N, CA, C and O atoms as a CHARMM CRD file, in Angstrom:
* protein
*
  356
    1    1 MET  N     12.77900  -3.23000 -10.67500 PROA 1      0.00000
    2    1 MET  CA    11.85600  -2.12700 -10.80300 PROA 1      0.00000
    3    1 MET  C     11.00600  -1.93100  -9.54900 PROA 1      0.00000
    4    1 MET  O     10.45900  -0.85200  -9.32000 PROA 1      0.00000
    5    2 LYS  N     10.90300  -2.97600  -8.74900 PROA 2      0.00000
    6    2 LYS  CA    10.11100  -2.85600  -7.52800 PROA 2      0.00000
    7    2 LYS  C     10.88400  -2.19400  -6.40900 PROA 2      0.00000
    8    2 LYS  O     10.28500  -1.72300  -5.44100 PROA 2      0.00000
    9    3 GLY  N     12.20500  -2.14600  -6.52000 PROA 3      0.00000
   10    3 GLY  CA    13.00600  -1.54000  -5.46900 PROA 3      0.00000
   11    3 GLY  C     13.24300  -2.45100  -4.28200 PROA 3      0.00000
   12    3 GLY  O     13.56300  -1.97800  -3.19200 PROA 3      0.00000
   13    4 THR  N     13.09100  -3.73800  -4.47600 PROA 4      0.00000
   14    4 THR  CA    13.29100  -4.68900  -3.38600 PROA 4      0.00000
   15    4 THR  C     14.76800  -4.76900  -3.02100 PROA 4      0.00000
   16    4 THR  O     15.62800  -4.87700  -3.89500 PROA 4      0.00000
   17    5 LEU  N     15.05100  -4.71400  -1.73400 PROA 5      0.00000
   18    5 LEU  CA    16.40100  -4.97700  -1.23000 PROA 5      0.00000
   19    5 LEU  C     16.34500  -6.34200  -0.55500 PROA 5      0.00000
   20    5 LEU  O     15.80600  -6.48900   0.54200 PROA 5      0.00000
   21    6 HSD  N     16.90900  -7.33100  -1.22800 PROA 6      0.00000
   22    6 HSD  CA    16.82000  -8.71600  -0.77400 PROA 6      0.00000
   23    6 HSD  C     17.76500  -8.99700   0.38800 PROA 6      0.00000
   24    6 HSD  O     18.93800  -8.62600   0.35800 PROA 6      0.00000
   25    7 TRP  N     17.24800  -9.64200   1.38700 PROA 7      0.00000
   26    7 TRP  CA    18.04600 -10.17200   2.50500 PROA 7      0.00000
   27    7 TRP  C     17.58200 -11.60500   2.68300 PROA 7      0.00000
   28    7 TRP  O     16.50900 -11.85900   3.23100 PROA 7      0.00000
   29    8 ILE  N     18.40100 -12.54400   2.21500 PROA 8      0.00000
   30    8 ILE  CA    18.01300 -13.95300   2.25300 PROA 8      0.00000
   31    8 ILE  C     18.37600 -14.54500   3.60400 PROA 8      0.00000
   32    8 ILE  O     19.52800 -14.49800   4.03400 PROA 8      0.00000
   33    9 VAL  N     17.36700 -15.10300   4.26200 PROA 9      0.00000
   34    9 VAL  CA    17.53600 -15.71300   5.57800 PROA 9      0.00000
   35    9 VAL  C     17.06000 -17.15600   5.51400 PROA 9      0.00000
   36    9 VAL  O     16.21800 -17.48900   4.68000 PROA 9      0.00000
   37   10 PRO  N     17.58800 -18.02500   6.38900 PROA 10     0.00000
   38   10 PRO  CA    17.07800 -19.40000   6.44300 PROA 10     0.00000
   39   10 PRO  C     15.60200 -19.38900   6.85900 PROA 10     0.00000
   40   10 PRO  O     15.17700 -18.52700   7.62900 PROA 10     0.00000
   41   11 ARG  N     14.83100 -20.34500   6.35000 PROA 11     0.00000
   42   11 ARG  CA    13.41700 -20.42400   6.73000 PROA 11     0.00000
   43   11 ARG  C     13.25000 -20.50800   8.24400 PROA 11     0.00000
   44   11 ARG  O     12.29600 -19.96700   8.80200 PROA 11     0.00000
   45   12 SER  N     14.17700 -21.18500   8.89600 PROA 12     0.00000
   46   12 SER  CA    14.07500 -21.35000  10.35200 PROA 12     0.00000
   47   12 SER  C     14.21600 -20.01900  11.09200 PROA 12     0.00000
   48   12 SER  O     13.79000 -19.90500  12.24200 PROA 12     0.00000
   49   13 ALA  N     14.81200 -19.01000  10.44000 PROA 13     0.00000
   50   13 ALA  CA    15.00000 -17.70300  11.06700 PROA 13     0.00000
   51   13 ALA  C     13.87300 -16.72600  10.72400 PROA 13     0.00000
   52   13 ALA  O     13.86700 -15.59100  11.19900 PROA 13     0.00000
   53   14 PHE  N     12.92100 -17.17000   9.89800 PROA 14     0.00000
   54   14 PHE  CA    11.83600 -16.29800   9.44200 PROA 14     0.00000
   55   14 PHE  C     10.57200 -16.57400  10.24700 PROA 14     0.00000
   56   14 PHE  O     10.18300 -17.72400  10.45500 PROA 14     0.00000
   57   15 ARG  N      9.93900 -15.48900  10.69600 PROA 15     0.00000
   58   15 ARG  CA     8.66200 -15.62500  11.40300 PROA 15     0.00000
   59   15 ARG  C      7.69500 -14.59300  10.85200 PROA 15     0.00000
   60   15 ARG  O      7.94100 -13.38900  10.92800 PROA 15     0.00000
   61   16 LEU  N      6.59300 -15.07800  10.29500 PROA 16     0.00000
   62   16 LEU  CA     5.56300 -14.20200   9.76400 PROA 16     0.00000
   63   16 LEU  C      4.63800 -13.80200  10.90200 PROA 16     0.00000
   64   16 LEU  O      4.15100 -14.65800  11.63900 PROA 16     0.00000
   65   17 LEU  N      4.39600 -12.51000  11.04900 PROA 17     0.00000
   66   17 LEU  CA     3.61000 -12.01000  12.16600 PROA 17     0.00000
   67   17 LEU  C      2.11300 -11.94300  11.87600 PROA 17     0.00000
   68   17 LEU  O      1.33200 -11.56700  12.75000 PROA 17     0.00000
   69   18 THR  N      1.71200 -12.29600  10.68200 PROA 18     0.00000
   70   18 THR  CA     0.29900 -12.32400  10.31500 PROA 18     0.00000
   71   18 THR  C     -0.02800 -13.70100   9.75200 PROA 18     0.00000
   72   18 THR  O      0.84700 -14.56400   9.68500 PROA 18     0.00000
   73   19 SER  N     -1.23900 -13.91100   9.35800 PROA 19     0.00000
   74   19 SER  CA    -1.67000 -15.20100   8.83200 PROA 19     0.00000
   75   19 SER  C     -1.19000 -15.39100   7.38700 PROA 19     0.00000
   76   19 SER  O     -1.20400 -14.45400   6.59000 PROA 19     0.00000
   77   20 TRP  N     -0.77200 -16.59800   7.06900 PROA 20     0.00000
   78   20 TRP  CA    -0.39700 -16.92300   5.69300 PROA 20     0.00000
   79   20 TRP  C     -1.61900 -16.79000   4.78100 PROA 20     0.00000
   80   20 TRP  O     -1.47000 -16.59100   3.57600 PROA 20     0.00000
   81   21 ASP  N     -2.81200 -16.89600   5.34000 PROA 21     0.00000
   82   21 ASP  CA    -4.04000 -16.76000   4.55100 PROA 21     0.00000
   83   21 ASP  C     -4.21600 -15.35800   3.99400 PROA 21     0.00000
   84   21 ASP  O     -5.01200 -15.15700   3.07700 PROA 21     0.00000
   85   22 ALA  N     -3.49400 -14.39000   4.52600 PROA 22     0.00000
   86   22 ALA  CA    -3.58700 -13.00900   4.05500 PROA 22     0.00000
   87   22 ALA  C     -2.75400 -12.78900   2.79100 PROA 22     0.00000
   88   22 ALA  O     -2.73500 -11.68600   2.24300 PROA 22     0.00000
   89   23 LEU  N     -2.06300 -13.83900   2.32600 PROA 23     0.00000
   90   23 LEU  CA    -1.15200 -13.71200   1.19500 PROA 23     0.00000
   91   23 LEU  C     -1.66600 -14.42400  -0.04600 PROA 23     0.00000
   92   23 LEU  O     -2.36400 -15.43400   0.04500 PROA 23     0.00000
   93   24 ALA  N     -1.31400 -13.89100  -1.19200 PROA 24     0.00000
   94   24 ALA  CA    -1.54500 -14.54300  -2.48000 PROA 24     0.00000
   95   24 ALA  C     -0.17900 -14.95700  -3.01600 PROA 24     0.00000
   96   24 ALA  O      0.81600 -14.28200  -2.75100 PROA 24     0.00000
   97   25 THR  N     -0.11700 -16.04800  -3.76000 PROA 25     0.00000
   98   25 THR  CA     1.13800 -16.55000  -4.30800 PROA 25     0.00000
   99   25 THR  C      1.10000 -16.50700  -5.82900 PROA 25     0.00000
  100   25 THR  O      0.09600 -16.84700  -6.45500 PROA 25     0.00000
  101   26 TYR  N      2.21200 -16.08300  -6.40100 PROA 26     0.00000
  102   26 TYR  CA     2.36000 -16.06900  -7.85600 PROA 26     0.00000
  103   26 TYR  C      3.63800 -16.81600  -8.20700 PROA 26     0.00000
  104   26 TYR  O      4.68800 -16.57700  -7.61000 PROA 26     0.00000
  105   27 ARG  N      3.54800 -17.71900  -9.17500 PROA 27     0.00000
  106   27 ARG  CA     4.72000 -18.44200  -9.68400 PROA 27     0.00000
  107   27 ARG  C      4.75500 -18.29500 -11.19700 PROA 27     0.00000
  108   27 ARG  O      3.71100 -18.23200 -11.84500 PROA 27     0.00000
  109   28 PHE  N      5.94900 -18.24000 -11.75200 PROA 28     0.00000
  110   28 PHE  CA     6.07300 -18.18100 -13.20000 PROA 28     0.00000
  111   28 PHE  C      7.30600 -18.95900 -13.63000 PROA 28     0.00000
  112   28 PHE  O      8.09600 -19.39000 -12.79000 PROA 28     0.00000
  113   29 ASN  N      7.46900 -19.13800 -14.91800 PROA 29     0.00000
  114   29 ASN  CA     8.61700 -19.80700 -15.52100 PROA 29     0.00000
  115   29 ASN  C      8.83000 -21.18000 -14.90900 PROA 29     0.00000
  116   29 ASN  O      8.04200 -22.08400 -15.18600 PROA 29     0.00000
  117   30 THR  N      9.86000 -21.38300 -14.08500 PROA 30     0.00000
  118   30 THR  CA    10.16200 -22.70800 -13.53900 PROA 30     0.00000
  119   30 THR  C      9.22200 -23.10300 -12.41300 PROA 30     0.00000
  120   30 THR  O      9.13100 -24.28500 -12.07900 PROA 30     0.00000
  121   31 GLY  N      8.52400 -22.15000 -11.82300 PROA 31     0.00000
  122   31 GLY  CA     7.60900 -22.43800 -10.72600 PROA 31     0.00000
  123   31 GLY  C      8.29300 -22.63900  -9.38700 PROA 31     0.00000
  124   31 GLY  O      7.62900 -22.92600  -8.39100 PROA 31     0.00000
  125   32 ILE  N      9.60800 -22.49200  -9.34800 PROA 32     0.00000
  126   32 ILE  CA    10.35800 -22.70800  -8.10300 PROA 32     0.00000
  127   32 ILE  C     10.18100 -21.52200  -7.15800 PROA 32     0.00000
  128   32 ILE  O      9.89600 -21.70200  -5.97400 PROA 32     0.00000
  129   33 ALA  N     10.35000 -20.32700  -7.67700 PROA 33     0.00000
  130   33 ALA  CA    10.19700 -19.13400  -6.83600 PROA 33     0.00000
  131   33 ALA  C      8.72700 -18.95200  -6.48000 PROA 33     0.00000
  132   33 ALA  O      7.84200 -19.15500  -7.31100 PROA 33     0.00000
  133   34 GLN  N      8.48600 -18.57200  -5.24500 PROA 34     0.00000
  134   34 GLN  CA     7.12500 -18.29900  -4.78400 PROA 34     0.00000
  135   34 GLN  C      7.04400 -16.82500  -4.40600 PROA 34     0.00000
  136   34 GLN  O      7.57900 -16.40900  -3.37900 PROA 34     0.00000
  137   35 HSD  N      6.38300 -16.05200  -5.22900 PROA 35     0.00000
  138   35 HSD  CA     6.23500 -14.62500  -4.97700 PROA 35     0.00000
  139   35 HSD  C      4.95800 -14.42700  -4.16400 PROA 35     0.00000
  140   35 HSD  O      3.85700 -14.69100  -4.64600 PROA 35     0.00000
  141   36 LEU  N      5.11500 -13.96600  -2.94100 PROA 36     0.00000
  142   36 LEU  CA     4.00100 -13.82100  -2.01000 PROA 36     0.00000
  143   36 LEU  C      3.64200 -12.35000  -1.85800 PROA 36     0.00000
  144   36 LEU  O      4.51000 -11.50700  -1.63100 PROA 36     0.00000
  145   37 PHE  N      2.35600 -12.05300  -1.98600 PROA 37     0.00000
  146   37 PHE  CA     1.87000 -10.67900  -1.93800 PROA 37     0.00000
  147   37 PHE  C      0.74000 -10.56400  -0.92800 PROA 37     0.00000
  148   37 PHE  O     -0.02400 -11.50900  -0.73300 PROA 37     0.00000
  149   38 CYS  N      0.63800  -9.42400  -0.29700 PROA 38     0.00000
  150   38 CYS  CA    -0.50600  -9.12100   0.55700 PROA 38     0.00000
  151   38 CYS  C     -1.74600  -9.03900  -0.33400 PROA 38     0.00000
  152   38 CYS  O     -1.74100  -8.32100  -1.33400 PROA 38     0.00000
  153   39 LYS  N     -2.80600  -9.76600   0.02000 PROA 39     0.00000
  154   39 LYS  CA    -4.03900  -9.75000  -0.76700 PROA 39     0.00000
  155   39 LYS  C     -4.73300  -8.39200  -0.73300 PROA 39     0.00000
  156   39 LYS  O     -5.52400  -8.08200  -1.62300 PROA 39     0.00000
  157   40 VAL  N     -4.44700  -7.58200   0.27900 PROA 40     0.00000
  158   40 VAL  CA    -5.11700  -6.29400   0.42900 PROA 40     0.00000
  159   40 VAL  C     -4.37400  -5.18700  -0.31500 PROA 40     0.00000
  160   40 VAL  O     -4.96600  -4.48800  -1.13700 PROA 40     0.00000
  161   41 CYS  N     -3.07900  -5.02400  -0.02900 PROA 41     0.00000
  162   41 CYS  CA    -2.35000  -3.87800  -0.58800 PROA 41     0.00000
  163   41 CYS  C     -1.41000  -4.24500  -1.74400 PROA 41     0.00000
  164   41 CYS  O     -0.96300  -3.35700  -2.46900 PROA 41     0.00000
  165   42 GLY  N     -1.10500  -5.52700  -1.92900 PROA 42     0.00000
  166   42 GLY  CA    -0.25800  -5.95200  -3.03700 PROA 42     0.00000
  167   42 GLY  C      1.23300  -5.86700  -2.78800 PROA 42     0.00000
  168   42 GLY  O      2.01600  -6.15500  -3.69300 PROA 42     0.00000
  169   43 VAL  N      1.65300  -5.48500  -1.59900 PROA 43     0.00000
  170   43 VAL  CA     3.07700  -5.36300  -1.30100 PROA 43     0.00000
  171   43 VAL  C      3.70400  -6.76000  -1.18400 PROA 43     0.00000
  172   43 VAL  O      3.12200  -7.67500  -0.60200 PROA 43     0.00000
  173   44 GLN  N      4.90700  -6.89400  -1.75600 PROA 44     0.00000
  174   44 GLN  CA     5.67400  -8.13200  -1.63500 PROA 44     0.00000
  175   44 GLN  C      6.79000  -7.86900  -0.62900 PROA 44     0.00000
  176   44 GLN  O      7.84800  -7.35400  -0.99100 PROA 44     0.00000
  177   45 SER  N      6.55500  -8.22000   0.62100 PROA 45     0.00000
  178   45 SER  CA     7.55100  -7.95500   1.65800 PROA 45     0.00000
  179   45 SER  C      8.58000  -9.07500   1.76300 PROA 45     0.00000
  180   45 SER  O      9.65300  -8.88600   2.33600 PROA 45     0.00000
  181   46 PHE  N      8.25500 -10.23600   1.21200 PROA 46     0.00000
  182   46 PHE  CA     9.20000 -11.35700   1.18700 PROA 46     0.00000
  183   46 PHE  C      8.76800 -12.34300   0.11600 PROA 46     0.00000
  184   46 PHE  O      7.64600 -12.27900  -0.38500 PROA 46     0.00000
  185   47 TYR  N      9.67700 -13.26500  -0.23600 PROA 47     0.00000
  186   47 TYR  CA     9.32500 -14.33800  -1.17100 PROA 47     0.00000
  187   47 TYR  C     10.32500 -15.46800  -1.02700 PROA 47     0.00000
  188   47 TYR  O     11.35700 -15.32300  -0.37100 PROA 47     0.00000
  189   48 VAL  N     10.01000 -16.59200  -1.64400 PROA 48     0.00000
  190   48 VAL  CA    10.91100 -17.74700  -1.66400 PROA 48     0.00000
  191   48 VAL  C     11.64800 -17.68400  -2.99800 PROA 48     0.00000
  192   48 VAL  O     11.04100 -17.91100  -4.04400 PROA 48     0.00000
  193   49 PRO  N     12.95300 -17.37600  -2.97900 PROA 49     0.00000
  194   49 PRO  CA    13.68100 -17.17000  -4.22800 PROA 49     0.00000
  195   49 PRO  C     14.07800 -18.47200  -4.92400 PROA 49     0.00000
  196   49 PRO  O     14.31700 -19.49300  -4.28000 PROA 49     0.00000
  197   50 ARG  N     14.14000 -18.40700  -6.23000 PROA 50     0.00000
  198   50 ARG  CA    14.59300 -19.55200  -7.02900 PROA 50     0.00000
  199   50 ARG  C     16.04500 -19.89800  -6.69300 PROA 50     0.00000
  200   50 ARG  O     16.42700 -21.06800  -6.68000 PROA 50     0.00000
  201   51 SER  N     16.84200 -18.87200  -6.42300 PROA 51     0.00000
  202   51 SER  CA    18.26300 -19.09200  -6.13400 PROA 51     0.00000
  203   51 SER  C     18.49100 -19.74200  -4.77000 PROA 51     0.00000
  204   51 SER  O     19.51700 -20.38700  -4.55800 PROA 51     0.00000
  205   52 HSD  N     17.55100 -19.57800  -3.85400 PROA 52     0.00000
  206   52 HSD  CA    17.67000 -20.12200  -2.49600 PROA 52     0.00000
  207   52 HSD  C     16.30600 -20.67300  -2.06900 PROA 52     0.00000
  208   52 HSD  O     15.65800 -20.08500  -1.20300 PROA 52     0.00000
  209   53 PRO  N     15.85700 -21.78900  -2.65700 PROA 53     0.00000
  210   53 PRO  CA    14.50700 -22.29600  -2.36500 PROA 53     0.00000
  211   53 PRO  C     14.30300 -22.73700  -0.91700 PROA 53     0.00000
  212   53 PRO  O     13.16600 -22.94600  -0.49500 PROA 53     0.00000
  213   54 ASP  N     15.37800 -22.88000  -0.15600 PROA 54     0.00000
  214   54 ASP  CA    15.25900 -23.23200   1.25900 PROA 54     0.00000
  215   54 ASP  C     15.32500 -22.00400   2.16000 PROA 54     0.00000
  216   54 ASP  O     15.39600 -22.12600   3.38300 PROA 54     0.00000
  217   55 GLY  N     15.30200 -20.83400   1.55500 PROA 55     0.00000
  218   55 GLY  CA    15.38200 -19.59400   2.32600 PROA 55     0.00000
  219   55 GLY  C     14.21100 -18.69000   2.03800 PROA 55     0.00000
  220   55 GLY  O     13.32600 -19.02200   1.24900 PROA 55     0.00000
  221   56 ILE  N     14.21700 -17.56200   2.67700 PROA 56     0.00000
  222   56 ILE  CA    13.21400 -16.51800   2.46000 PROA 56     0.00000
  223   56 ILE  C     13.98000 -15.23200   2.14100 PROA 56     0.00000
  224   56 ILE  O     14.90400 -14.85200   2.86100 PROA 56     0.00000
  225   57 SER  N     13.59000 -14.58000   1.07000 PROA 57     0.00000
  226   57 SER  CA    14.18700 -13.29400   0.73500 PROA 57     0.00000
  227   57 SER  C     13.27900 -12.20400   1.27300 PROA 57     0.00000
  228   57 SER  O     12.18000 -11.98200   0.76400 PROA 57     0.00000
  229   58 VAL  N     13.74900 -11.53300   2.30100 PROA 58     0.00000
  230   58 VAL  CA    12.98900 -10.46900   2.94200 PROA 58     0.00000
  231   58 VAL  C     13.32400  -9.14900   2.25800 PROA 58     0.00000
  232   58 VAL  O     14.49100  -8.85800   1.99500 PROA 58     0.00000
  233   59 ASN  N     12.29900  -8.35300   1.97000 PROA 59     0.00000
  234   59 ASN  CA    12.52900  -7.01800   1.42900 PROA 59     0.00000
  235   59 ASN  C     12.86000  -6.10600   2.60800 PROA 59     0.00000
  236   59 ASN  O     11.97500  -5.73600   3.37900 PROA 59     0.00000
  237   60 VAL  N     14.11200  -5.75100   2.74400 PROA 60     0.00000
  238   60 VAL  CA    14.58800  -4.94700   3.87400 PROA 60     0.00000
  239   60 VAL  C     13.81800  -3.63400   3.97800 PROA 60     0.00000
  240   60 VAL  O     13.64500  -3.10000   5.07400 PROA 60     0.00000
  241   61 ARG  N     13.35800  -3.11500   2.84500 PROA 61     0.00000
  242   61 ARG  CA    12.60800  -1.84900   2.87000 PROA 61     0.00000
  243   61 ARG  C     11.25400  -1.98300   3.56100 PROA 61     0.00000
  244   61 ARG  O     10.60900  -0.97600   3.85400 PROA 61     0.00000
  245   62 CYS  N     10.81400  -3.21700   3.82500 PROA 62     0.00000
  246   62 CYS  CA     9.53500  -3.43600   4.52600 PROA 62     0.00000
  247   62 CYS  C      9.73000  -3.66800   6.02100 PROA 62     0.00000
  248   62 CYS  O      8.75800  -3.91300   6.73700 PROA 62     0.00000
  249   63 LEU  N     10.95900  -3.59500   6.50000 PROA 63     0.00000
  250   63 LEU  CA    11.22400  -3.80600   7.92800 PROA 63     0.00000
  251   63 LEU  C     11.18700  -2.47600   8.66200 PROA 63     0.00000
  252   63 LEU  O     11.85200  -1.51500   8.27200 PROA 63     0.00000
  253   64 GLU  N     10.41100  -2.43400   9.71900 PROA 64     0.00000
  254   64 GLU  CA    10.32700  -1.21300  10.51500 PROA 64     0.00000
  255   64 GLU  C     11.61400  -1.00000  11.30000 PROA 64     0.00000
  256   64 GLU  O     12.19300  -1.94900  11.82900 PROA 64     0.00000
  257   65 GLY  N     12.05700   0.25000  11.37300 PROA 65     0.00000
  258   65 GLY  CA    13.22400   0.59200  12.17200 PROA 65     0.00000
  259   65 GLY  C     14.55700   0.22700  11.55300 PROA 65     0.00000
  260   65 GLY  O     15.58000   0.26100  12.23700 PROA 65     0.00000
  261   66 VAL  N     14.57300  -0.12400  10.26800 PROA 66     0.00000
  262   66 VAL  CA    15.82000  -0.47800   9.59900 PROA 66     0.00000
  263   66 VAL  C     16.21500   0.65000   8.65600 PROA 66     0.00000
  264   66 VAL  O     15.43400   1.05500   7.79500 PROA 66     0.00000
  265   67 ASP  N     17.42400   1.15100   8.82400 PROA 67     0.00000
  266   67 ASP  CA    17.95900   2.19900   7.95500 PROA 67     0.00000
  267   67 ASP  C     18.81200   1.52300   6.88800 PROA 67     0.00000
  268   67 ASP  O     19.90100   1.03100   7.18200 PROA 67     0.00000
  269   68 VAL  N     18.32100   1.49600   5.64800 PROA 68     0.00000
  270   68 VAL  CA    19.03700   0.78400   4.58700 PROA 68     0.00000
  271   68 VAL  C     20.38000   1.41300   4.25800 PROA 68     0.00000
  272   68 VAL  O     21.21200   0.77100   3.61600 PROA 68     0.00000
  273   69 SER  N     20.61600   2.64800   4.67700 PROA 69     0.00000
  274   69 SER  CA    21.92300   3.26700   4.42000 PROA 69     0.00000
  275   69 SER  C     23.01800   2.61200   5.27200 PROA 69     0.00000
  276   69 SER  O     24.20500   2.81000   5.01300 PROA 69     0.00000
  277   70 ASP  N     22.62600   1.83700   6.27900 PROA 70     0.00000
  278   70 ASP  CA    23.59500   1.11900   7.10300 PROA 70     0.00000
  279   70 ASP  C     24.01200  -0.21800   6.48900 PROA 70     0.00000
  280   70 ASP  O     24.90900  -0.87900   7.01400 PROA 70     0.00000
  281   71 TRP  N     23.38600  -0.62200   5.40500 PROA 71     0.00000
  282   71 TRP  CA    23.62100  -1.92800   4.79700 PROA 71     0.00000
  283   71 TRP  C     24.56500  -1.81800   3.60300 PROA 71     0.00000
  284   71 TRP  O     24.57500  -0.80900   2.89900 PROA 71     0.00000
  285   72 GLU  N     25.35100  -2.86000   3.38300 PROA 72     0.00000
  286   72 GLU  CA    26.14400  -2.96000   2.15200 PROA 72     0.00000
  287   72 GLU  C     25.22600  -3.53200   1.08800 PROA 72     0.00000
  288   72 GLU  O     24.70600  -4.63500   1.24900 PROA 72     0.00000
  289   73 ILE  N     25.02100  -2.80400   0.01100 PROA 73     0.00000
  290   73 ILE  CA    24.11100  -3.23400  -1.04800 PROA 73     0.00000
  291   73 ILE  C     24.93300  -3.65300  -2.26000 PROA 73     0.00000
  292   73 ILE  O     25.73900  -2.87900  -2.77700 PROA 73     0.00000
  293   74 ILE  N     24.71900  -4.89100  -2.70400 PROA 74     0.00000
  294   74 ILE  CA    25.38600  -5.43200  -3.88500 PROA 74     0.00000
  295   74 ILE  C     24.36500  -5.43800  -5.01500 PROA 74     0.00000
  296   74 ILE  O     23.39500  -6.19400  -4.96900 PROA 74     0.00000
  297   75 SER  N     24.57400  -4.60600  -6.02400 PROA 75     0.00000
  298   75 SER  CA    23.62100  -4.48600  -7.12800 PROA 75     0.00000
  299   75 SER  C     23.84600  -5.57200  -8.16700 PROA 75     0.00000
  300   75 SER  O     24.97500  -5.98400  -8.43500 PROA 75     0.00000
  301   76 PHE  N     22.72300  -6.02800  -8.74900 PROA 76     0.00000
  302   76 PHE  CA    22.81000  -6.91300  -9.90900 PROA 76     0.00000
  303   76 PHE  C     21.59100  -6.65300 -10.78200 PROA 76     0.00000
  304   76 PHE  O     20.60000  -6.07800 -10.33300 PROA 76     0.00000
  305   77 ASP  N     21.67900  -7.08800 -12.04200 PROA 77     0.00000
  306   77 ASP  CA    20.65300  -6.71500 -13.00600 PROA 77     0.00000
  307   77 ASP  C     19.47700  -7.68200 -13.07400 PROA 77     0.00000
  308   77 ASP  O     18.52000  -7.41000 -13.79900 PROA 77     0.00000
  309   78 GLY  N     19.50700  -8.78000 -12.36100 PROA 78     0.00000
  310   78 GLY  CA    18.41300  -9.73600 -12.39300 PROA 78     0.00000
  311   78 GLY  C     18.51100 -10.70700 -13.54800 PROA 78     0.00000
  312   78 GLY  O     18.05200 -11.84300 -13.42900 PROA 78     0.00000
  313   79 ARG  N     19.08300 -10.30500 -14.64400 PROA 79     0.00000
  314   79 ARG  CA    19.24900 -11.18100 -15.79700 PROA 79     0.00000
  315   79 ARG  C     20.35400 -12.19800 -15.53300 PROA 79     0.00000
  316   79 ARG  O     20.26100 -13.34700 -15.96500 PROA 79     0.00000
  317   80 ASP  N     21.39400 -11.77600 -14.82700 PROA 80     0.00000
  318   80 ASP  CA    22.55600 -12.63400 -14.57300 PROA 80     0.00000
  319   80 ASP  C     22.60200 -13.04400 -13.10500 PROA 80     0.00000
  320   80 ASP  O     23.64500 -12.94600 -12.45900 PROA 80     0.00000
  321   81 TRP  N     21.46100 -13.50500 -12.58100 PROA 81     0.00000
  322   81 TRP  CA    21.37400 -13.78300 -11.14200 PROA 81     0.00000
  323   81 TRP  C     22.27100 -14.92700 -10.71600 PROA 81     0.00000
  324   81 TRP  O     22.69700 -14.97200  -9.56200 PROA 81     0.00000
  325   82 GLU  N     22.57400 -15.86900 -11.62700 PROA 82     0.00000
  326   82 GLU  CA    23.46100 -16.96900 -11.25200 PROA 82     0.00000
  327   82 GLU  C     24.84700 -16.44600 -10.88200 PROA 82     0.00000
  328   82 GLU  O     25.44100 -16.91700  -9.91200 PROA 82     0.00000
  329   83 GLN  N     25.37100 -15.47900 -11.63800 PROA 83     0.00000
  330   83 GLN  CA    26.66300 -14.88900 -11.33000 PROA 83     0.00000
  331   83 GLN  C     26.57700 -14.04200 -10.07700 PROA 83     0.00000
  332   83 GLN  O     27.50600 -14.04600  -9.26900 PROA 83     0.00000
  333   84 ALA  N     25.49600 -13.32400  -9.89700 PROA 84     0.00000
  334   84 ALA  CA    25.32700 -12.48900  -8.70300 PROA 84     0.00000
  335   84 ALA  C     25.19800 -13.31900  -7.44600 PROA 84     0.00000
  336   84 ALA  O     25.57800 -12.87800  -6.36100 PROA 84     0.00000
  337   85 ARG  N     24.66300 -14.51700  -7.58700 PROA 85     0.00000
  338   85 ARG  CA    24.47000 -15.38400  -6.41800 PROA 85     0.00000
  339   85 ARG  C     25.78300 -15.66200  -5.71800 PROA 85     0.00000
  340   85 ARG  O     25.82200 -15.76400  -4.49100 PROA 85     0.00000
  341   86 SER  N     26.86000 -15.78500  -6.47800 PROA 86     0.00000
  342   86 SER  CA    28.17100 -16.05500  -5.84800 PROA 86     0.00000
  343   86 SER  C     28.60500 -14.91300  -4.95500 PROA 86     0.00000
  344   86 SER  O     29.41900 -15.11500  -4.05300 PROA 86     0.00000
  345   87 GLN  N     28.07800 -13.70700  -5.18400 PROA 87     0.00000
  346   87 GLN  CA    28.42000 -12.55200  -4.34500 PROA 87     0.00000
  347   87 GLN  C     27.66900 -12.56600  -3.01700 PROA 87     0.00000
  348   87 GLN  O     28.12300 -11.96700  -2.04200 PROA 87     0.00000
  349   88 ILE  N     26.51800 -13.24900  -2.97300 PROA 88     0.00000
  350   88 ILE  CA    25.70100 -13.21900  -1.76600 PROA 88     0.00000
  351   88 ILE  C     25.76700 -14.51500  -0.96200 PROA 88     0.00000
  352   88 ILE  O     25.26300 -14.56800   0.16000 PROA 88     0.00000
  353   89 ASP  N     26.36400 -15.53500  -1.50400 PROA 89     0.00000
  354   89 ASP  CA    26.49700 -16.80400  -0.76000 PROA 89     0.00000
  355   89 ASP  C     27.65900 -16.76500   0.19100 PROA 89     0.00000
  356   89 ASP  O     27.91600 -17.74300   0.89300 PROA 89     0.00000
């Protein structure tokens, strides 16, 4: 419902250009996923996914200069993420 287009990258390839102090974290259910939000505007531009706890899922729609029509998008319903994970690994 948020319209996030996930692009999972290794943590070593991720660089945050602002302070981590500007973010709020929300965890639910298993507590593995870390949903990070801007404390000011509430946008979730990235998070640590439960499916890939050693990676960062970047919301491609929050990247400047990226045309999402150039990307191959694999849709899944979120309920069956374990099956969808095999498509993105």
